[in-house]
A tleap script that builds the chain and sets N, CA, C and O, in Angstrom:
source leaprc.protein.ff14SB
mol = sequence {
  NMET GLU GLU ILE ASN VAL GLN ILE ILE ASP
  MET ASP THR MET VAL PRO GLU HIE LEU VAL
  LYS ASN ALA ASP ASP SER TYR THR ILE PHE
  LEU ASN ALA ARG LEU SER ARG ASP SER GLN
  LEU LYS TYR TYR TYR HIE ALA LEU TRP HIE
  ILE THR GLU ASN ASP PHE CYS LYS GLU ASP
  VAL GLN LYS ILE GLU TYR GLU ALA HIE ASN
  CASP
}
set mol.1.N position { 0.439 -0.333 16.337 }
set mol.1.CA position { 0.436 -0.705 14.928 }
set mol.1.C position { 1.668 -1.546 14.634 }
set mol.1.O position { 2.684 -1.436 15.320 }
set mol.2.N position { 1.574 -2.372 13.629 }
set mol.2.CA position { 2.657 -3.234 13.223 }
set mol.2.C position { 3.829 -2.419 12.684 }
set mol.2.O position { 3.693 -1.234 12.379 }
set mol.3.N position { 4.976 -3.075 12.573 }
set mol.3.CA position { 6.139 -2.428 11.971 }
set mol.3.C position { 5.901 -2.267 10.479 }
set mol.3.O position { 5.430 -3.186 9.808 }
set mol.4.N position { 6.232 -1.093 9.971 }
set mol.4.CA position { 6.039 -0.801 8.554 }
set mol.4.C position { 7.347 -0.282 7.976 }
set mol.4.O position { 7.914 0.697 8.463 }
set mol.5.N position { 7.813 -0.949 6.938 }
set mol.5.CA position { 9.011 -0.538 6.222 }
set mol.5.C position { 8.567 0.126 4.928 }
set mol.5.O position { 7.598 -0.304 4.302 }
set mol.6.N position { 9.271 1.168 4.534 }
set mol.6.CA position { 8.944 1.853 3.283 }
set mol.6.C position { 10.190 1.872 2.403 }
set mol.6.O position { 11.275 2.259 2.839 }
set mol.7.N position { 10.009 1.449 1.166 }
set mol.7.CA position { 11.077 1.462 0.176 }
set mol.7.C position { 10.606 2.288 -1.012 }
set mol.7.O position { 9.496 2.098 -1.508 }
set mol.8.N position { 11.445 3.196 -1.461 }
set mol.8.CA position { 11.140 3.975 -2.662 }
set mol.8.C position { 12.058 3.463 -3.761 }
set mol.8.O position { 13.277 3.630 -3.708 }
set mol.9.N position { 11.442 2.835 -4.761 }
set mol.9.CA position { 12.219 2.180 -5.815 }
set mol.9.C position { 11.625 2.501 -7.186 }
set mol.9.O position { 10.452 2.859 -7.299 }
set mol.10.N position { 12.445 2.367 -8.216 }
set mol.10.CA position { 11.947 2.513 -9.585 }
set mol.10.C position { 11.071 1.314 -9.916 }
set mol.10.O position { 11.491 0.166 -9.777 }
set mol.11.N position { 9.862 1.591 -10.350 }
set mol.11.CA position { 8.943 0.544 -10.778 }
set mol.11.C position { 8.313 0.977 -12.095 }
set mol.11.O position { 8.450 2.125 -12.518 }
set mol.12.N position { 7.634 0.056 -12.724 }
set mol.12.CA position { 6.877 0.373 -13.926 }
set mol.12.C position { 5.949 1.543 -13.616 }
set mol.12.O position { 5.388 1.614 -12.522 }
set mol.13.N position { 5.786 2.440 -14.547 }
set mol.13.CA position { 4.962 3.624 -14.297 }
set mol.13.C position { 3.499 3.295 -14.050 }
set mol.13.O position { 2.760 4.142 -13.548 }
set mol.14.N position { 3.068 2.108 -14.383 }
set mol.14.CA position { 1.684 1.700 -14.134 }
set mol.14.C position { 1.475 1.222 -12.695 }
set mol.14.O position { 0.341 0.967 -12.288 }
set mol.15.N position { 2.560 1.099 -11.923 }
set mol.15.CA position { 2.483 0.607 -10.546 }
set mol.15.C position { 2.900 1.722 -9.596 }
set mol.15.O position { 4.094 1.969 -9.426 }
set mol.16.N position { 1.931 2.404 -8.968 }
set mol.16.CA position { 2.293 3.503 -8.066 }
set mol.16.C position { 2.836 3.018 -6.719 }
set mol.16.O position { 3.724 3.646 -6.143 }
set mol.17.N position { 2.306 1.910 -6.225 }
set mol.17.CA position { 2.770 1.336 -4.954 }
set mol.17.C position { 2.443 -0.143 -4.920 }
set mol.17.O position { 1.603 -0.643 -5.667 }
set mol.18.N position { 3.145 -0.824 -4.019 }
set mol.18.CA position { 2.897 -2.250 -3.817 }
set mol.18.C position { 3.058 -2.498 -2.323 }
set mol.18.O position { 4.023 -2.042 -1.710 }
set mol.19.N position { 2.114 -3.219 -1.746 }
set mol.19.CA position { 2.111 -3.492 -0.309 }
set mol.19.C position { 2.272 -4.987 -0.082 }
set mol.19.O position { 1.591 -5.802 -0.706 }
set mol.20.N position { 3.188 -5.336 0.825 }
set mol.20.CA position { 3.468 -6.738 1.127 }
set mol.20.C position { 3.375 -6.951 2.632 }
set mol.20.O position { 3.900 -6.158 3.414 }
set mol.21.N position { 2.701 -8.031 3.032 }
set mol.21.CA position { 2.745 -8.450 4.433 }
set mol.21.C position { 3.861 -9.478 4.545 }
set mol.21.O position { 3.835 -10.504 3.865 }
set mol.22.N position { 4.832 -9.207 5.395 }
set mol.22.CA position { 6.003 -10.070 5.538 }
set mol.22.C position { 5.730 -11.235 6.487 }
set mol.22.O position { 4.750 -11.229 7.231 }
set mol.23.N position { 6.603 -12.223 6.450 }
set mol.23.CA position { 6.446 -13.428 7.263 }
set mol.23.C position { 6.413 -13.123 8.765 }
set mol.23.O position { 5.806 -13.869 9.532 }
set mol.24.N position { 7.058 -12.038 9.186 }
set mol.24.CA position { 7.084 -11.678 10.611 }
set mol.24.C position { 5.926 -10.757 11.008 }
set mol.24.O position { 5.942 -10.154 12.081 }
set mol.25.N position { 4.921 -10.658 10.129 }
set mol.25.CA position { 3.732 -9.824 10.330 }
set mol.25.C position { 4.005 -8.317 10.234 }
set mol.25.O position { 3.132 -7.510 10.553 }
set mol.26.N position { 5.194 -7.942 9.801 }
set mol.26.CA position { 5.439 -6.535 9.480 }
set mol.26.C position { 4.958 -6.307 8.043 }
set mol.26.O position { 4.554 -7.247 7.358 }
set mol.27.N position { 5.007 -5.077 7.608 }
set mol.27.CA position { 4.584 -4.732 6.250 }
set mol.27.C position { 5.694 -3.966 5.550 }
set mol.27.O position { 6.480 -3.268 6.191 }
set mol.28.N position { 5.754 -4.099 4.241 }
set mol.28.CA position { 6.641 -3.278 3.424 }
set mol.28.C position { 5.796 -2.595 2.365 }
set mol.28.O position { 5.054 -3.235 1.619 }
set mol.29.N position { 5.931 -1.283 2.321 }
set mol.29.CA position { 5.268 -0.485 1.291 }
set mol.29.C position { 6.344 -0.075 0.289 }
set mol.29.O position { 7.309 0.599 0.648 }
set mol.30.N position { 6.175 -0.482 -0.955 }
set mol.30.CA position { 7.073 -0.073 -2.027 }
set mol.30.C position { 6.395 1.068 -2.773 }
set mol.30.O position { 5.302 0.897 -3.313 }
set mol.31.N position { 7.038 2.227 -2.802 }
set mol.31.CA position { 6.511 3.382 -3.518 }
set mol.31.C position { 7.347 3.613 -4.763 }
set mol.31.O position { 8.564 3.428 -4.752 }
set mol.32.N position { 6.691 4.014 -5.823 }
set mol.32.CA position { 7.374 4.243 -7.082 }
set mol.32.C position { 8.183 5.543 -7.020 }
set mol.32.O position { 7.628 6.615 -6.779 }
set mol.33.N position { 9.483 5.439 -7.238 }
set mol.33.CA position { 10.376 6.598 -7.201 }
set mol.33.C position { 10.084 7.581 -8.328 }
set mol.33.O position { 10.500 8.737 -8.260 }
set mol.34.N position { 9.381 7.141 -9.352 }
set mol.34.CA position { 9.077 8.001 -10.492 }
set mol.34.C position { 7.894 8.929 -10.241 }
set mol.34.O position { 7.605 9.802 -11.058 }
set mol.35.N position { 7.216 8.744 -9.123 }
set mol.35.CA position { 6.077 9.602 -8.780 }
set mol.35.C position { 6.553 10.868 -8.078 }
set mol.35.O position { 7.644 10.905 -7.508 }
set mol.36.N position { 5.728 11.893 -8.128 }
set mol.36.CA position { 6.009 13.109 -7.363 }
set mol.36.C position { 5.883 12.790 -5.872 }
set mol.36.O position { 5.295 11.777 -5.492 }
set mol.37.N position { 6.431 13.650 -5.052 }
set mol.37.CA position { 6.323 13.446 -3.603 }
set mol.37.C position { 4.862 13.426 -3.165 }
set mol.37.O position { 4.479 12.612 -2.325 }
set mol.38.N position { 4.047 14.310 -3.724 }
set mol.38.CA position { 2.623 14.328 -3.386 }
set mol.38.C position { 1.948 13.005 -3.734 }
set mol.38.O position { 1.151 12.487 -2.952 }
set mol.39.N position { 2.264 12.465 -4.895 }
set mol.39.CA position { 1.679 11.181 -5.292 }
set mol.39.C position { 2.189 10.054 -4.409 }
set mol.39.O position { 1.427 9.158 -4.045 }
set mol.40.N position { 3.464 10.089 -4.063 }
set mol.40.CA position { 4.002 9.069 -3.164 }
set mol.40.C position { 3.269 9.092 -1.830 }
set mol.40.O position { 2.936 8.038 -1.286 }
set mol.41.N position { 3.015 10.288 -1.297 }
set mol.41.CA position { 2.277 10.399 -0.038 }
set mol.41.C position { 0.852 9.872 -0.178 }
set mol.41.O position { 0.347 9.192 0.716 }
set mol.42.N position { 0.213 10.183 -1.288 }
set mol.42.CA position { -1.146 9.695 -1.536 }
set mol.42.C position { -1.175 8.167 -1.492 }
set mol.42.O position { -2.041 7.579 -0.845 }
set mol.43.N position { -0.236 7.532 -2.172 }
set mol.43.CA position { -0.226 6.069 -2.225 }
set mol.43.C position { 0.283 5.456 -0.924 }
set mol.43.O position { -0.087 4.330 -0.591 }
set mol.44.N position { 1.115 6.167 -0.191 }
set mol.44.CA position { 1.539 5.717 1.133 }
set mol.44.C position { 0.320 5.630 2.051 }
set mol.44.O position { 0.119 4.625 2.732 }
set mol.45.N position { -0.484 6.683 2.064 }
set mol.45.CA position { -1.685 6.678 2.910 }
set mol.45.C position { -2.699 5.639 2.439 }
set mol.45.O position { -3.427 5.064 3.248 }
set mol.46.N position { -2.745 5.404 1.144 }
set mol.46.CA position { -3.618 4.357 0.617 }
set mol.46.C position { -3.181 2.992 1.162 }
set mol.46.O position { -4.020 2.197 1.586 }
set mol.47.N position { -1.893 2.723 1.153 }
set mol.47.CA position { -1.373 1.455 1.683 }
set mol.47.C position { -1.638 1.359 3.185 }
set mol.47.O position { -2.009 0.295 3.680 }
set mol.48.N position { -1.449 2.467 3.917 }
set mol.48.CA position { -1.743 2.450 5.360 }
set mol.48.C position { -3.208 2.121 5.624 }
set mol.48.O position { -3.524 1.420 6.585 }
set mol.49.N position { -4.095 2.620 4.781 }
set mol.49.CA position { -5.515 2.326 4.933 }
set mol.49.C position { -5.740 0.821 4.849 }
set mol.49.O position { -6.491 0.257 5.645 }
set mol.50.N position { -5.090 0.170 3.885 }
set mol.50.CA position { -5.234 -1.282 3.753 }
set mol.50.C position { -4.725 -2.009 5.004 }
set mol.50.O position { -5.312 -3.002 5.433 }
set mol.51.N position { -3.642 -1.512 5.579 }
set mol.51.CA position { -3.101 -2.127 6.794 }
set mol.51.C position { -4.069 -1.946 7.951 }
set mol.51.O position { -4.388 -2.908 8.649 }
set mol.52.N position { -4.541 -0.715 8.160 }
set mol.52.CA position { -5.421 -0.462 9.303 }
set mol.52.C position { -6.775 -1.151 9.158 }
set mol.52.O position { -7.419 -1.465 10.159 }
set mol.53.N position { -7.203 -1.384 7.937 }
set mol.53.CA position { -8.471 -2.093 7.703 }
set mol.53.C position { -8.304 -3.612 7.714 }
set mol.53.O position { -9.262 -4.352 7.489 }
set mol.54.N position { -7.075 -4.067 7.978 }
set mol.54.CA position { -6.786 -5.504 8.069 }
set mol.54.C position { -7.165 -6.241 6.776 }
set mol.54.O position { -7.710 -7.344 6.815 }
set mol.55.N position { -6.871 -5.624 5.653 }
set mol.55.CA position { -7.301 -6.161 4.359 }
set mol.55.C position { -6.605 -7.455 3.957 }
set mol.55.O position { -7.095 -8.164 3.078 }
set mol.56.N position { -5.487 -7.776 4.574 }
set mol.56.CA position { -4.821 -9.027 4.223 }
set mol.56.C position { -5.577 -10.247 4.744 }
set mol.56.O position { -5.276 -11.378 4.361 }
set mol.57.N position { -6.550 -10.022 5.609 }
set mol.57.CA position { -7.381 -11.122 6.116 }
set mol.57.C position { -8.682 -11.271 5.330 }
set mol.57.O position { -9.480 -12.166 5.609 }
set mol.58.N position { -8.894 -10.402 4.355 }
set mol.58.CA position { -10.125 -10.432 3.558 }
set mol.58.C position { -9.865 -11.125 2.226 }
set mol.58.O position { -8.721 -11.257 1.791 }
set mol.59.N position { -10.946 -11.565 1.588 }
set mol.59.CA position { -10.800 -12.324 0.350 }
set mol.59.C position { -11.283 -11.598 -0.902 }
set mol.59.O position { -10.780 -11.871 -1.992 }
set mol.60.N position { -12.231 -10.693 -0.780 }
set mol.60.CA position { -12.835 -10.060 -1.946 }
set mol.60.C position { -12.059 -8.798 -2.334 }
set mol.60.O position { -12.319 -7.713 -1.815 }
set mol.61.N position { -11.109 -8.955 -3.248 }
set mol.61.CA position { -10.230 -7.866 -3.643 }
set mol.61.C position { -11.017 -6.696 -4.238 }
set mol.61.O position { -10.704 -5.538 -3.959 }
set mol.62.N position { -12.014 -6.979 -5.037 }
set mol.62.CA position { -12.812 -5.909 -5.641 }
set mol.62.C position { -13.505 -5.074 -4.563 }
set mol.62.O position { -13.537 -3.847 -4.653 }
set mol.63.N position { -14.051 -5.726 -3.560 }
set mol.63.CA position { -14.716 -5.012 -2.470 }
set mol.63.C position { -13.709 -4.195 -1.662 }
set mol.63.O position { -14.000 -3.066 -1.268 }
set mol.64.N position { -12.538 -4.757 -1.418 }
set mol.64.CA position { -11.499 -4.052 -0.670 }
set mol.64.C position { -11.128 -2.757 -1.378 }
set mol.64.O position { -11.079 -1.699 -0.751 }
set mol.65.N position { -10.866 -2.832 -2.676 }
set mol.65.CA position { -10.471 -1.639 -3.434 }
set mol.65.C position { -11.627 -0.648 -3.561 }
set mol.65.O position { -11.409 0.563 -3.531 }
set mol.66.N position { -12.838 -1.147 -3.700 }
set mol.66.CA position { -13.994 -0.254 -3.752 }
set mol.66.C position { -14.080 0.554 -2.465 }
set mol.66.O position { -14.254 1.773 -2.499 }
set mol.67.N position { -13.959 -0.130 -1.330 }
set mol.67.CA position { -14.037 0.550 -0.033 }
set mol.67.C position { -12.869 1.511 0.161 }
set mol.67.O position { -13.035 2.579 0.749 }
set mol.68.N position { -11.697 1.139 -0.326 }
set mol.68.CA position { -10.515 1.999 -0.162 }
set mol.68.C position { -10.654 3.295 -0.937 }
set mol.68.O position { -10.116 4.323 -0.524 }
set mol.69.N position { -11.361 3.262 -2.044 }
set mol.69.CA position { -11.471 4.440 -2.895 }
set mol.69.C position { -12.783 5.198 -2.705 }
set mol.69.O position { -12.974 6.259 -3.300 }
set mol.70.N position { -13.678 4.671 -1.890 }
set mol.70.CA position { -14.979 5.309 -1.726 }
set mol.70.C position { -15.349 5.621 -0.287 }
set mol.70.O position { -16.519 5.868 0.007 }
set mol.71.N position { -14.390 5.616 0.604 }
set mol.71.CA position { -14.668 5.988 2.004 }
set mol.71.C position { -14.501 7.454 2.214 }
set mol.71.O position { -14.694 7.944 3.326 }
savepdb mol mol.pdb
quit
């Protein structure tokens, strides 16, 4: 698996996590520090799902999120 960096930072409460593919093909998962540990883990695994499903190579964002939440 690719290198994955995790940062826990204060973000707007409407943003639980943010996933970025970096120029060197590594990934950074930003988790909201305002979430509980359980919620942070939930969104961490959600971001990992996107990485393992190679979602950065896909174009249909609605389909990607549908599949992520309905598998």
